[in-house]
N, C-alpha and C positions, 0 to 999 in steps of 0.2 A: 503496499500499497504505500501511498505518498502520505507525506503530514501536511495538510494545508495549513495556509502562512510561514512567514520566513525566523527560520530560528535567528537571524541574523538583528533582526528587530529586539529578539531578547537577550543578546548578546552584547549589544554595542560596537700633386701632382694630377685632379679630375679635370682640374683646365683641358689637359690636353683632350682629354675624356668629353668633356661637357663639347666640343669643337663639333660633335657631332650633333648637335641641335640648333647651328647654326641656320640648317633649312627650314627651320619653326616659323623663322622671322620670313622664309619667301613668300609668294603672293601665292594663296590657298586656290585649289582646284574646285572648282563645281561641283558641289555634294548631291546625293537625293536630300530633298528633307519630307518628315511627313505633314507637313505645314508651315506657313511661312514663319520661321526662325527656328526650327525644328531639326534636329538631324533623323538619316532615319535607323534605323540598330542596326539593319544590313548594310548600311553606306560605308565607303571608303573612309577613313578617319584621316579627318584635314591635317594639314601641315603646318598650319598658321593657326596659333595663338595672338587672335584681337587684343589690340590694348584692352587695361580694364579688367581684364579677368581674374578672378579672385579663386582658388579653391577650399575650402574648408576641409581640415587632413586629421583625424584621430591616429595620429602614430609618434609617439613620442621617441621610439628608437632611430627612427628616421630623422626627422626633428633635432637630434642634439649630435646625428652624425653630420647632417648640413650645416649646422653651427659652426661645429669645434673646424671641419674644414673649410666652411667659406664658400664652400659652393652653392647655397642659400643664393648667395649673390648674383649669381648665374642664369635661375632660373626666370624665362620667357614669362613671368603672370606673378600674381601674389598671393600667398601663401596666409591663411589665416590657422594657426596651430591650435586645436581643441583636446586639452585634458581628459582627454574620451577612450576608453578603451573597456574591452568586453563587451563579449556580444549582445546580452541586453541592453546595454546602455547604446553601444553604437546603434542597435536597431531603433530603440527607441527617438536617439539623434534624427536617424533619417525621417522617421516619421514628423519629426517636428521640422525639417526643413533646417537641420540649424549644424549640418554633416555632409560635406560633399563625398567623403573618401575614409572607409574606415579599415583597419590592421584587427584578423581574428583568426582564428582557427576554423576550423573549413562547416563546423556546426552552423554559427549561426546563420550564415545566409540560406541553408536548410529552413529552418526557423522563420526569418524573415518573409520566405514565399508561403507560409502556411497563415501567416497573419494578417496576408494581403500586401504586403510590400515588393513589389518587383525587383530585385539586385540583381547583378552582375559582377563574378569574378573577373579580374584586370590583369590578376597578376598570380603567381603560385609559386612557395618555395617549402622545399624539405629539408633534412636532416642528413648532412652525408654518413653520417652511423646510425640511425635510428632505433639501431637494438642496444647501441653502446651508451648512446644518450639522448635515452626517452627524457619527454617532456614533462612527465608528470610519475610518480610512487604514490601506490598505497599506503599513508599513515596511517598508523594504529594507533588509537588509545590506550596509555598506561593501563587503564579499567579495562580494556578489552581483552578476553581469552582468545588472542587471533595469532596463531604461530604460521599459519600458512593461508593459501589462498581457499583451501577445503573448507576451513575455518568457518568461511564467511555465511554458512547458513544459521538465519534467526537472528544475523546481528544489523543494527542501524547504521546506515550507510549514507552520508552525505549525497545527495544528488540534484544536477542541475539541468535540465530537460534543454536546455538551450542553448549548452555552451559544451565544446569537448567532454569536457570531465562528464558532463551526462552518458554520452558516446562508450567511455572508461568504464565505467562500473558498470552500463550495458553489456559491452562484451564479456567482458571480468565472468561476472555473472552465469551467461553463455557460453562460455569456455568451461564453466564447472558443472554442467549441467543444473545450473540456477536458473529460478525465473524471479520476477518481484515479487511473486508469492511467497516466495524462499526466504527474502529479508524485508526490512523496514528501510524503505525508499526518503528520508527526510530532504524533503523538498529548501534547499540551502544554497542562493548561487551565491559564484564567492569572488564577488566585485576588487576582494585583496584575502590572500593567501590568511590574515590576521582571523576573520571569519572562522575557517576549516579550526586554525591552532587553537583558537579559543574554543572553538563545542569539542574537538577533540578532548583539551587538557581538561574541560568542566567536565568530562567522559560523560554529555547529550548527546553524543554520535560513539559510534565505536571505530569506526573507518571513516577518511576521506582521502580524495584525489589531492595532494599536494605537486605546486611544483619543484623539480628538482635542484632548486637555485638555493641561494640561501636560507630562504623559507623554510623547506627541508631541513638542512642542515642546524638549524637554529633548534625547531622543534627539537630533533635529535641529542643534541646538545642537553637541551634544558630537561627533556623529558624522559629522554633514552634510562637514566639512572634509576627510574619509576617504573619502567618497562615498557615504551612507548617504542617503537621499530616503525620499520618502512617494510614493503612489501613491492617487487618488482611485478608491475599488472601483466606483463607479455603481450600487451598491445601497440600496436605502432600509433604513437600521437604525435607526429611531425609535419601534420598538412595545414600549413598556414597560407594567407590569401589576402591579398587585397581586393572589398568589393566596396560596389558602390550602387546608388537607386539607379535602375531605370533613366529615372527623369535627369539625372545627371548628365548622362549618356547622350541622350537627346539636343542638349545644349551644346552648339556643334564647337563654340568657343572654349568652353569647360573640355569636352573629348578631346578638342587638339592639344591642352595643357596637362590632361591625361595619360596620351598619350608622351609626351615630354617623362612625364613622372614615374610611370613605369621603372620609365630605363634609368630612371637617379635613385630611385628606393633599390634596382637590383645594381647597381655601382653602389650605393650603401652596405648592403650586404656584402659586396666583395670586399671593400674596407675594413667590415668589421672581420673577414677572415683573414685578410693578413695583418689586420693590426690589433689582436686580441689582448698585449698587455696595456697597448695604450687607450682601445676600448672601456678595459678594468677601470682603469684610474680616473678615466673622462668621465664614463658614465654611471655602474655601478659606486666606484667610492663617491668622485666627485660630486654629481646629482642623486643618486640615489640615496648616500650616506651611509652603504656599506662599511665596514672594512676595508683596509687591502688586502687583507688573509680572504674574507668571505666573499668580495668583488673578484677575485683573482678564480675563487670555488666555482663563483656564477658563470662565468666566462666556460671554463673548462668544460659543466657542467654541461652546457649548453651544447656546445658540439660547434660543427662547422656549417653553415647553409650550402647547399644545391638550388637553382633554380634552372629546372624542366626546359628544355625547347619545347617539348612535344609534350602536350597536356591527357595524351591519352590513356595514361596510369591515372593521374587525377580522375578525373570524369569517371571512372570504371570505381576506384575508390568511394570516391561520392557520392556515386548509385548505390555502394551497398551500404553505406550509412544513412544514405534515405532512406533502404530498405530499411534497415534495422531499426530508425527511429521511428517511422510510421507506422509500425506493430507496433511497439511499447507506447507511442505516445497518442496513437489512434489516431492520425491521420493520414487524406488519401496521399500516395507514394504518384511519384513523377519523373519524368525524364530529367536525368540531372544535366544533360546537355545544355536545357535552358539559362542554367545557372553562370555559364561560362560565355563570355563574349572572344572569343576567337581573332579575333580582329588583333586582339594584343598580344597574341600568344608567345610571337617567337623576340620579341623588341623586350623585353625584361632579360630575357634569355642571352640575348646577343649582347647585352650592355654589360651584363654581370661577367661572362667568358669576356670580355674585350678588357674592362676592369682588373679583371683574374689573370692578367696576362704581364700585366705591367709587374712589375719588382717591389717587395715590400717584406718587410719582414713577418714571422708568421710561430714566434715563439713559443707557443703556447699548446698547437697544431702539434709540436713535437716533440712532446712530451709524452 
């Protein structure tokens, strides 16, 4: 069963690379339009960004890369950065017209469709070693008697159906031959890891998927002596996407800006791969306030990113996710192809490969 209500309430050198964007200032070819001022979703992406275009973007990671490197000055459009992360919050911001672009795992776009908000994915990334660098592990409360995944029957498990954590839980149950009827699913979205940590430490839930960075490390350091532990889920959880409302894509000026944005985003991923020590210092230590040790631990836990040039595998994985989540949430399944705007498919991958070929340090990756 799913407990109604949220427990949270109770818990209280690219300058050279950017030269490829010079074409964005060239005269734009004529494109098909659905109506005056609108771009058809199957029309070629315009290559000219007109003056005055602004994108509202919720992607703090890329924001910090661009500000740190100074690349943001080379963008042919303005950016309004939004501190909005997590699938439910991003989808809500889309509904409110407060956001054009969001960075999430693969489940939120599915739920956006189910709540009546047409969206498209315009970029996809995975982890180079998803088995060695899972995004989540199952954290166990010190008050629970769970030593392996086989002990999950009858336990209270944090569950967020609109986020990837929800799919992880469902796939773990499926792998153990269990269903939602065999456990108590506690509906608990995770805007921050503290929500899950507080619920676990208080004994309000027995198990919760926690990100494998500093949050999990600190949880085990603090509560491990009392019996807390973490279990590998055995579930692949590395699908991250950039998605947008269809209304944004129908705006020809914003569509042209997004064409540039996905390439800049991909170059930022390559930069993080190449500069792990610097990134740990700049972002996780300098901005997120982690100790230098925890900052390095987080970067190592995350591993290296890859940006695929062919989305066939991503679409197949998304279709499987749609099938599973449709069954457990009682929604109608749909064709995963509708979520992918394949006009963007090769753009980020080509930019990622070009940026990755540039020389740069990668000391953490070698360890």
